[in-house]
TIRO-2110 file (N, C-alpha, C; in Angstrom, 1 decimal):
// TIRO-2110
0.8, -1.1, 0.0, N, 1, A
-0.2, 0.1, 0.0, CA, 1, A
0.9, 1.2, 0.1, C, 1, A
2.1, 1.6, 0.5, N, 2, A
3.4, 2.6, 1.0, CA, 2, A
3.5, 2.7, -0.5, C, 2, A
3.9, 1.9, -1.4, N, 3, A
4.3, 1.9, -2.6, CA, 3, A
2.8, 2.7, -4.0, C, 3, A
2.3, 1.9, -3.5, N, 4, A
1.0, 2.9, -4.6, CA, 4, A
1.1, 4.6, -3.8, C, 4, A
0.6, 4.4, -2.8, N, 5, A
0.6, 6.1, -2.7, CA, 5, A
1.7, 7.1, -2.8, C, 5, A
3.4, 6.1, -2.7, N, 6, A
4.0, 6.9, -3.3, CA, 6, A
4.3, 7.2, -4.7, C, 6, A
3.2, 6.1, -5.0, N, 7, A
3.3, 6.6, -6.9, CA, 7, A
2.1, 7.2, -6.8, C, 7, A
1.3, 7.7, -6.4, N, 8, A
0.4, 8.6, -6.5, CA, 8, A
1.0, 10.3, -6.4, C, 8, A
2.4, 10.2, -5.4, N, 9, A
2.7, 11.3, -5.3, CA, 9, A
3.1, 11.7, -6.1, C, 9, A
4.3, 10.7, -6.6, N, 10, A
5.9, 10.9, -7.4, CA, 10, A
5.2, 10.8, -9.0, C, 10, A
5.5, 11.7, -9.7, N, 11, A
5.3, 11.7, -11.2, CA, 11, A
6.5, 11.7, -12.2, C, 11, A
6.9, 10.7, -12.2, N, 12, A
8.7, 9.9, -12.5, CA, 12, A
8.2, 10.8, -13.9, C, 12, A
9.1, 11.1, -15.3, N, 13, A
9.1, 11.4, -16.4, CA, 13, A
9.0, 10.0, -17.5, C, 13, A
9.8, 9.0, -17.1, N, 14, A
9.8, 7.5, -17.0, CA, 14, A
9.3, 6.3, -16.4, C, 14, A
7.6, 6.4, -16.7, N, 15, A
7.3, 5.9, -15.0, CA, 15, A
7.5, 3.7, -15.6, C, 15, A
7.7, 3.6, -16.8, N, 16, A
8.1, 2.4, -16.5, CA, 16, A
9.8, 1.9, -16.2, C, 16, A
10.3, 2.7, -16.4, N, 17, A
11.7, 2.4, -16.3, CA, 17, A
12.0, 2.5, -14.5, C, 17, A
10.8, 4.1, -14.4, N, 18, A
10.6, 3.9, -12.4, CA, 18, A
10.4, 3.0, -11.8, C, 18, A
9.2, 2.1, -12.4, N, 19, A
8.5, 0.8, -11.8, CA, 19, A
9.9, -0.4, -12.1, C, 19, A
10.3, -0.5, -13.0, N, 20, A
11.3, -1.5, -13.4, CA, 20, A
13.0, -1.4, -11.5, C, 20, A
13.2, 0.0, -11.5, N, 21, A
14.2, 0.4, -10.9, CA, 21, A
13.8, -0.3, -9.3, C, 21, A
12.3, 0.1, -9.3, N, 22, A
12.0, 0.3, -8.0, CA, 22, A
11.5, -1.6, -7.5, C, 22, A
11.4, -2.3, -8.4, N, 23, A
11.3, -3.9, -8.8, CA, 23, A
12.2, -4.3, -8.1, C, 23, A
14.0, -3.9, -8.2, N, 24, A
15.2, -4.7, -7.7, CA, 24, A
14.9, -4.9, -6.1, C, 24, A
13.7, -3.7, -6.1, N, 25, A
13.6, -4.3, -4.3, CA, 25, A
13.1, -4.9, -4.0, C, 25, A
12.3, -6.2, -4.6, N, 26, A
11.6, -7.2, -4.5, CA, 26, A
12.6, -8.4, -4.5, C, 26, A
13.9, -8.2, -5.1, N, 27, A
14.9, -9.2, -4.5, CA, 27, A
15.3, -8.9, -3.4, C, 27, A
15.0, -8.1, -2.7, N, 28, A
15.3, -8.7, -1.3, CA, 28, A
14.8, -9.3, -0.6, C, 28, A
13.3, -9.7, -0.7, N, 29, A
12.9, -11.1, 0.1, CA, 29, A
13.1, -12.5, 0.0, C, 29, A
13.3, -12.3, -1.4, N, 30, A
14.1, -13.9, -1.0, CA, 30, A
15.2, -14.3, -0.3, C, 30, A
16.1, -13.1, -1.2, N, 31, A
16.9, -13.5, -0.4, CA, 31, A
17.4, -13.4, 1.2, C, 31, A
16.5, -12.1, 1.7, N, 32, A
16.3, -12.3, 3.2, CA, 32, A
15.8, -13.8, 4.0, C, 32, A
14.7, -14.5, 3.2, N, 33, A
14.5, -15.8, 3.7, CA, 33, A
15.5, -16.6, 3.6, C, 33, A
16.5, -16.4, 2.3, N, 34, A
17.6, -17.3, 1.9, CA, 34, A
18.7, -17.8, 3.2, C, 34, A
18.7, -16.5, 3.6, N, 35, A
19.6, -16.2, 4.2, CA, 35, A
19.4, -16.3, 5.8, C, 35, A
18.2, -16.7, 5.9, N, 36, A
17.7, -16.6, 7.6, CA, 36, A
17.9, -15.8, 8.1, C, 36, A
16.8, -15.0, 7.6, N, 37, A
17.5, -13.6, 8.4, CA, 37, A
16.0, -13.2, 9.5, C, 37, A
16.5, -12.3, 11.0, N, 38, A
15.5, -12.4, 11.9, CA, 38, A
13.9, -11.6, 11.5, C, 38, A
13.3, -11.8, 12.4, N, 39, A
12.1, -11.5, 11.6, CA, 39, A
11.6, -10.3, 12.0, C, 39, A
12.4, -8.8, 12.5, N, 40, A
12.2, -7.8, 12.1, CA, 40, A
13.1, -7.3, 10.5, C, 40, A
14.1, -8.2, 10.4, N, 41, A
14.6, -7.9, 8.7, CA, 41, A
13.7, -8.3, 7.8, C, 41, A
13.0, -9.8, 7.9, N, 42, A
12.0, -10.4, 7.5, CA, 42, A
10.8, -9.0, 6.5, C, 42, A
10.5, -8.6, 8.0, N, 43, A
9.2, -8.0, 8.1, CA, 43, A
9.6, -6.7, 7.0, C, 43, A
11.0, -6.3, 7.3, N, 44, A
11.3, -4.9, 6.6, CA, 44, A
11.2, -5.7, 5.2, C, 44, A
12.2, -6.3, 4.7, N, 45, A
11.8, -6.5, 3.5, CA, 45, A
10.7, -6.7, 3.0, C, 45, A
9.1, -7.8, 3.6, N, 46, A
8.3, -8.0, 3.2, CA, 46, A
7.9, -6.2, 2.9, C, 46, A
8.0, -5.5, 3.9, N, 47, A
7.0, -3.9, 3.3, CA, 47, A
7.8, -3.2, 2.5, C, 47, A
9.7, -3.5, 1.9, N, 48, A
9.9, -2.7, 1.2, CA, 48, A
9.9, -3.4, -0.4, C, 48, A
9.8, -4.9, -0.8, N, 49, A
8.8, -5.4, -1.7, CA, 49, A
7.7, -5.4, -2.0, C, 49, A
6.9, -5.3, -0.9, N, 50, A
5.4, -4.8, -1.2, CA, 50, A
5.2, -3.6, -1.6, C, 50, A
6.0, -2.6, -1.4, N, 51, A
5.7, -1.0, -1.8, CA, 51, A
6.7, -1.4, -3.3, C, 51, A
7.3, -2.2, -3.4, N, 52, A
8.2, -1.5, -4.8, CA, 52, A
6.8, -2.8, -5.8, C, 52, A
6.4, -3.8, -5.3, N, 53, A
5.8, -4.4, -6.1, CA, 53, A
4.2, -3.0, -6.7, C, 53, A
4.0, -2.1, -5.6, N, 54, A
2.7, -1.9, -6.1, CA, 54, A
3.1, -0.5, -6.6, C, 54, A
4.6, -0.2, -6.0, N, 55, A
5.1, 1.0, -7.0, CA, 55, A
4.9, 0.7, -8.5, C, 55, A
5.0, -0.6, -8.7, N, 56, A
5.6, -0.6, -10.5, CA, 56, A
3.7, -1.1, -10.5, C, 56, A
2.8, -1.3, -10.3, N, 57, A
1.9, -2.0, -10.5, CA, 57, A
1.1, -0.8, -11.2, C, 57, A
1.4, 0.6, -10.1, N, 58, A
0.9, 1.8, -10.3, CA, 58, A
1.5, 2.2, -11.8, C, 58, A
2.4, 2.4, -11.6, N, 59, A
3.4, 2.5, -13.0, CA, 59, A
2.6, 1.7, -14.4, C, 59, A
2.6, 0.4, -14.1, N, 60, A
2.6, -0.1, -15.8, CA, 60, A
0.9, 0.2, -15.8, C, 60, A
-0.4, 0.3, -14.5, N, 61, A
-1.5, 0.3, -15.0, CA, 61, A
-1.6, 1.6, -15.4, C, 61, A
-1.0, 3.0, -15.1, N, 62, A
-1.7, 4.1, -15.6, CA, 62, A
-0.4, 4.1, -17.5, C, 62, A
0.9, 3.4, -17.4, N, 63, A
1.2, 3.8, -18.4, CA, 63, A
0.6, 2.3, -19.5, C, 63, A
-0.6, 1.9, -19.6, N, 64, A
-1.1, 0.8, -20.1, CA, 64, A
-2.3, 1.7, -20.4, C, 64, A
-2.7, 2.6, -19.3, N, 65, A
-4.1, 3.2, -19.6, CA, 65, A
-4.0, 4.6, -21.0, C, 65, A
-3.1, 5.4, -19.9, N, 66, A
-2.5, 6.2, -21.1, CA, 66, A
-2.4, 6.0, -22.7, C, 66, A
-1.3, 5.3, -22.7, N, 67, A
-1.2, 5.1, -23.8, CA, 67, A
-1.1, 4.0, -25.1, C, 67, A
-2.5, 3.3, -24.6, N, 68, A
-3.1, 2.5, -25.5, CA, 68, A
-4.5, 2.9, -26.0, C, 68, A
-4.6, 2.5, -27.3, N, 69, A
-5.9, 3.3, -27.7, CA, 69, A
-6.9, 2.9, -26.6, C, 69, A
-8.1, 3.4, -26.9, N, 70, A
-9.2, 3.0, -26.1, CA, 70, A
-10.3, 1.7, -27.1, C, 70, A
-9.8, 1.6, -28.1, N, 71, A
-10.7, 1.0, -28.9, CA, 71, A
-10.1, -0.7, -28.5, C, 71, A
-8.7, -0.8, -28.2, N, 72, A
-7.9, -2.2, -27.9, CA, 72, A
-7.5, -2.2, -26.3, C, 72, A
-8.5, -1.3, -25.5, N, 73, A
-7.8, -1.2, -24.3, CA, 73, A
-7.7, -2.8, -23.4, C, 73, A
-9.0, -2.7, -23.7, N, 74, A
-9.8, -4.2, -23.3, CA, 74, A
-9.3, -5.2, -23.6, C, 74, A
-9.0, -5.6, -24.7, N, 75, A
-8.1, -6.5, -25.0, CA, 75, A
-6.8, -6.4, -25.0, C, 75, A
-5.9, -5.7, -24.5, N, 76, A
-4.5, -5.4, -24.1, CA, 76, A
-5.1, -6.2, -22.6, C, 76, A
-5.6, -5.6, -22.0, N, 77, A
-5.6, -5.7, -20.7, CA, 77, A
-6.2, -7.5, -20.3, C, 77, A
-6.8, -8.1, -21.6, N, 78, A
-7.3, -9.0, -21.2, CA, 78, A
-5.5, -10.1, -21.3, C, 78, A
-4.8, -10.1, -22.5, N, 79, A
-3.5, -10.8, -22.8, CA, 79, A
-2.6, -10.5, -21.6, C, 79, A
-3.3, -9.4, -20.6, N, 80, A
-2.0, -9.0, -20.1, CA, 80, A
-2.5, -9.6, -19.0, C, 80, A
-3.1, -10.0, -18.5, N, 81, A
-4.2, -10.6, -17.0, CA, 81, A
-3.8, -12.5, -17.0, C, 81, A
-3.9, -12.7, -19.1, N, 82, A
-4.1, -14.2, -18.7, CA, 82, A
-2.5, -14.5, -18.6, C, 82, A
-1.7, -13.9, -19.1, N, 83, A
-0.1, -14.2, -19.2, CA, 83, A
0.0, -13.8, -17.9, C, 83, A
-0.4, -12.6, -16.8, N, 84, A
-0.3, -13.0, -15.5, CA, 84, A
-0.5, -14.1, -14.9, C, 84, A
-1.8, -14.8, -14.9, N, 85, A
-2.5, -15.6, -14.3, CA, 85, A
-2.0, -16.8, -14.7, C, 85, A
-1.6, -16.9, -16.1, N, 86, A
-1.0, -18.5, -16.0, CA, 86, A
0.3, -18.3, -15.9, C, 86, A
1.3, -17.4, -15.9, N, 87, A
2.7, -17.2, -15.0, CA, 87, A
2.7, -18.0, -14.0, C, 87, A
1.6, -17.6, -12.9, N, 88, A
1.9, -17.5, -11.8, CA, 88, A
1.3, -19.1, -11.4, C, 88, A
0.8, -19.9, -12.0, N, 89, A
0.1, -20.7, -12.3, CA, 89, A
1.2, -22.1, -12.3, C, 89, A
1.9, -21.5, -13.5, N, 90, A
3.3, -22.4, -13.8, CA, 90, A
4.1, -22.2, -12.6, C, 90, A
4.7, -21.1, -12.2, N, 91, A
5.6, -21.4, -11.5, CA, 91, A
4.9, -22.0, -9.9, C, 91, A
3.8, -22.2, -9.8, N, 92, A
3.7, -23.2, -8.7, CA, 92, A
3.4, -24.4, -8.9, C, 92, A
3.3, -24.7, -10.3, N, 93, A
2.9, -26.2, -10.9, CA, 93, A
4.6, -26.6, -10.8, C, 93, A
5.7, -25.5, -10.8, N, 94, A
7.0, -26.1, -10.9, CA, 94, A
8.0, -25.9, -9.5, C, 94, A
7.1, -25.3, -8.6, N, 95, A
7.9, -25.3, -7.4, CA, 95, A
7.5, -26.1, -6.8, C, 95, A
7.1, -27.5, -6.6, N, 96, A
7.0, -28.9, -6.1, CA, 96, A
8.5, -29.7, -6.5, C, 96, A
8.5, -29.8, -7.8, N, 97, A
9.6, -30.8, -8.6, CA, 97, A
10.7, -29.5, -8.1, C, 97, A
10.8, -28.6, -8.3, N, 98, A
11.9, -28.2, -8.3, CA, 98, A
12.8, -27.9, -6.8, C, 98, A
11.7, -28.7, -5.6, N, 99, A
12.8, -28.5, -4.4, CA, 99, A
13.4, -29.6, -4.5, C, 99, A
13.1, -31.2, -5.7, N, 100, A
13.6, -32.2, -5.4, CA, 100, A
15.4, -31.9, -5.9, C, 100, A
15.5, -30.7, -6.6, N, 101, A
16.5, -30.7, -7.4, CA, 101, A
17.4, -29.8, -6.9, C, 101, A
16.8, -29.0, -5.9, N, 102, A
18.1, -28.0, -4.7, CA, 102, A
17.4, -27.4, -3.8, C, 102, A
17.7, -27.2, -2.7, N, 103, A
17.6, -27.0, -1.2, CA, 103, A
16.7, -25.7, -1.5, C, 103, A
15.4, -25.4, -1.0, N, 104, A
14.7, -24.3, -0.9, CA, 104, A
15.5, -23.0, -0.7, C, 104, A
16.9, -22.6, 0.2, N, 105, A
18.1, -21.4, 0.1, CA, 105, A
18.0, -21.1, -0.9, C, 105, A
18.8, -22.1, -1.6, N, 106, A
19.3, -22.0, -3.0, CA, 106, A
17.8, -21.6, -4.1, C, 106, A
17.0, -22.4, -4.0, N, 107, A
16.1, -21.9, -4.8, CA, 107, A
15.4, -20.4, -4.6, C, 107, A
15.6, -19.7, -3.3, N, 108, A
15.1, -18.7, -3.4, CA, 108, A
16.6, -17.7, -3.4, C, 108, A
17.6, -18.1, -3.8, N, 109, A
18.6, -17.2, -4.2, CA, 109, A
18.1, -16.8, -6.0, C, 109, A
18.3, -18.3, -6.6, N, 110, A
17.6, -18.2, -7.8, CA, 110, A
17.0, -17.5, -8.1, C, 110, A
15.6, -17.6, -7.1, N, 111, A
14.3, -16.8, -7.7, CA, 111, A
14.8, -15.3, -7.3, C, 111, A
15.8, -14.8, -6.4, N, 112, A
16.6, -13.2, -6.6, CA, 112, A
17.4, -13.0, -7.9, C, 112, A
17.9, -14.2, -8.5, N, 113, A
18.3, -13.5, -9.2, CA, 113, A
17.7, -13.4, -10.6, C, 113, A
16.6, -14.0, -10.5, N, 114, A
16.0, -14.7, -11.9, CA, 114, A
15.2, -12.9, -12.0, C, 114, A
14.5, -12.4, -10.3, N, 115, A
14.2, -10.9, -10.7, CA, 115, A
14.5, -10.1, -10.7, C, 115, A
16.0, -10.0, -10.4, N, 116, A
16.8, -8.9, -10.6, CA, 116, A
17.4, -9.6, -12.0, C, 116, A
17.7, -10.4, -13.0, N, 117, A
17.9, -10.3, -14.6, CA, 117, A
16.6, -9.9, -15.0, C, 117, A
14.8, -9.7, -14.7, N, 118, A
14.0, -9.8, -15.3, CA, 118, A
14.1, -7.9, -15.1, C, 118, A
14.6, -7.3, -14.0, N, 119, A
14.5, -6.1, -14.0, CA, 119, A
15.7, -5.2, -14.8, C, 119, A
16.8, -6.1, -15.1, N, 120, A
17.4, -6.0, -16.0, CA, 120, A
17.3, -5.6, -17.6, C, 120, A
16.2, -6.9, -17.4, N, 121, A
15.6, -7.0, -19.1, CA, 121, A
15.0, -6.2, -19.4, C, 121, A
13.9, -5.8, -18.4, N, 122, A
13.4, -4.6, -18.4, CA, 122, A
14.1, -3.2, -18.6, C, 122, A
14.3, -2.2, -17.9, N, 123, A
15.5, -1.6, -18.6, CA, 123, A
16.5, -2.0, -19.3, C, 123, A
16.7, -2.7, -20.1, N, 124, A
17.7, -3.1, -21.5, CA, 124, A
16.6, -2.6, -22.5, C, 124, A
15.1, -3.1, -22.2, N, 125, A
14.4, -2.9, -23.4, CA, 125, A
14.2, -1.8, -23.6, C, 125, A
14.7, -0.9, -24.8, N, 126, A
14.4, 0.7, -25.1, CA, 126, A
12.9, 1.2, -25.0, C, 126, A
11.8, 0.1, -25.4, N, 127, A
10.5, 0.9, -25.4, CA, 127, A
10.2, 1.4, -24.0, C, 127, A
10.8, 0.3, -23.3, N, 128, A
10.3, 0.5, -21.6, CA, 128, A
11.1, 1.7, -21.2, C, 128, A
12.5, 1.9, -21.1, N, 129, A
13.4, 2.9, -21.0, CA, 129, A
13.0, 4.2, -20.9, C, 129, A
13.0, 3.8, -22.0, N, 130, A
12.7, 5.5, -22.7, CA, 130, A
10.8, 6.5, -23.1, C, 130, A
9.8, 5.1, -23.0, N, 131, A
8.8, 5.2, -22.7, CA, 131, A
8.1, 6.8, -21.3, C, 131, A
7.9, 7.8, -22.0, N, 132, A
7.8, 8.7, -21.0, CA, 132, A
5.8, 9.2, -20.8, C, 132, A
5.8, 9.7, -19.4, N, 133, A
4.5, 9.5, -19.2, CA, 133, A
3.8, 11.0, -19.9, C, 133, A
2.4, 10.5, -19.8, N, 134, A
1.1, 11.0, -21.3, CA, 134, A
1.3, 12.4, -20.6, C, 134, A
1.7, 13.6, -21.5, N, 135, A
0.8, 14.4, -20.8, CA, 135, A
-0.1, 14.6, -20.7, C, 135, A
-0.5, 15.6, -19.6, N, 136, A
-2.7, 15.6, -19.2, CA, 136, A
-3.1, 16.0, -20.0, C, 136, A
-4.1, 15.9, -20.7, N, 137, A
-5.0, 16.5, -22.3, CA, 137, A
-6.0, 16.6, -21.4, C, 137, A
-6.6, 17.8, -22.5, N, 138, A
-8.0, 18.2, -22.1, CA, 138, A
-8.9, 17.2, -22.0, C, 138, A
-10.1, 17.6, -20.5, N, 139, A
-10.6, 17.0, -20.5, CA, 139, A
-10.9, 16.0, -19.3, C, 139, A
-9.9, 15.7, -18.4, N, 140, A
-9.7, 15.8, -17.4, CA, 140, A
-9.6, 14.1, -17.0, C, 140, A
-9.9, 12.8, -17.5, N, 141, A
-9.9, 11.9, -17.4, CA, 141, A
-8.3, 11.1, -17.8, C, 141, A
-8.6, 9.8, -17.6, N, 142, A
-7.2, 9.2, -18.3, CA, 142, A
-7.2, 9.6, -19.4, C, 142, A
-5.7, 10.0, -19.9, N, 143, A
-5.5, 10.5, -20.9, CA, 143, A
-6.3, 11.4, -21.7, C, 143, A
-7.2, 12.1, -21.5, N, 144, A
-8.1, 13.0, -21.8, CA, 144, A
-9.5, 12.5, -22.4, C, 144, A
-9.4, 11.1, -21.6, N, 145, A
-10.3, 10.2, -22.5, CA, 145, A
-12.0, 10.1, -22.1, C, 145, A
-12.7, 11.8, -21.7, N, 146, A
-13.5, 12.2, -21.2, CA, 146, A
-14.3, 11.2, -21.8, C, 146, A
-15.3, 10.4, -21.4, N, 147, A
-16.9, 10.4, -22.4, CA, 147, A
-17.7, 11.9, -23.1, C, 147, A
-17.9, 12.4, -23.9, N, 148, A
-18.3, 13.7, -23.9, CA, 148, A
-20.2, 13.5, -23.3, C, 148, A
-20.4, 14.4, -23.2, N, 149, A
-22.0, 14.6, -22.9, CA, 149, A
-23.0, 14.3, -24.0, C, 149, A
-23.9, 13.8, -23.3, N, 150, A
-25.2, 13.5, -24.4, CA, 150, A
-25.8, 14.7, -25.1, C, 150, A
-26.4, 14.8, -25.8, N, 151, A
-27.1, 15.4, -26.4, CA, 151, A
-27.8, 16.5, -25.2, C, 151, A
-28.2, 17.4, -25.2, N, 152, A
-29.4, 17.9, -24.3, CA, 152, A
-30.5, 17.2, -24.0, C, 152, A
-31.6, 16.7, -24.6, N, 153, A
-32.3, 16.3, -24.9, CA, 153, A
-32.5, 15.1, -24.7, C, 153, A
-31.6, 14.1, -24.4, N, 154, A
-31.5, 12.8, -24.2, CA, 154, A
-30.3, 12.6, -23.5, C, 154, A
-30.6, 13.2, -22.1, N, 155, A
-29.6, 12.6, -21.0, CA, 155, A
-30.3, 11.4, -20.2, C, 155, A
-29.5, 11.0, -19.3, N, 156, A
-29.4, 9.5, -18.7, CA, 156, A
-30.3, 9.8, -17.2, C, 156, A
-31.2, 9.1, -17.2, N, 157, A
-32.3, 9.1, -16.5, CA, 157, A
-31.3, 8.8, -15.1, C, 157, A
-30.4, 8.3, -15.0, N, 158, A
-29.6, 7.8, -13.9, CA, 158, A
-29.4, 9.3, -12.7, C, 158, A
-29.6, 9.1, -11.6, N, 159, A
-29.4, 10.4, -10.7, CA, 159, A
-27.9, 10.4, -10.6, C, 159, A
-27.1, 9.5, -10.8, N, 160, A
-25.8, 9.2, -10.7, CA, 160, A
-24.3, 10.0, -11.5, C, 160, A
-25.0, 9.2, -12.9, N, 161, A
-24.6, 10.2, -14.0, CA, 161, A
-25.4, 12.0, -14.2, C, 161, A
-26.3, 12.3, -13.7, N, 162, A
-26.9, 14.0, -14.1, CA, 162, A
-26.6, 14.6, -12.6, C, 162, A
-26.2, 14.3, -11.7, N, 163, A
-25.5, 15.0, -10.7, CA, 163, A
-27.0, 15.3, -10.1, C, 163, A
-28.4, 14.6, -9.9, N, 164, A
-29.4, 15.2, -9.8, CA, 164, A
-29.5, 15.2, -8.3, C, 164, A
-30.3, 15.6, -7.0, N, 165, A
-30.5, 14.2, -5.8, CA, 165, A
-31.3, 13.4, -6.0, C, 165, A
-31.0, 12.1, -5.0, N, 166, A
-31.8, 11.1, -5.4, CA, 166, A
-33.3, 11.4, -3.6, C, 166, A
-34.0, 10.7, -4.1, N, 167, A
-35.4, 10.3, -3.5, CA, 167, A
-34.9, 9.8, -2.1, C, 167, A
END
């Protein structure tokens, strides 16, 4: 939650690059567990890793919403979610067999290294590294995509959309 609040406050010029740098902090959690850190350090690492993940999530969602044409944003989001969910399921399926090959500590070290490699790969990708924050557009909403008001004779009867008081 703290990372999400920080993301609302900060407005980096290159949001995906800033998010990728923040994701480096997620590698501290598996490292702390692998090294047998005490409870206070584990709690701090959880807070740091969770904050980094929340910051990345806000930077990613904002970038997708402001740089994707409205006509395809549903499809893009669906593909992104399908990839994320299937990746989680694949990781869970491989976790059991992986413990037969190496100790949990070694797997956690590999996890931290893979996370760090992923961050480096993100930062090495020019489209991610150079993507700039979308300029605020007229109209207020995300990237200025405010829905136009209907013609006067065809206003919605929904009191929440018209601003009329409810009974």
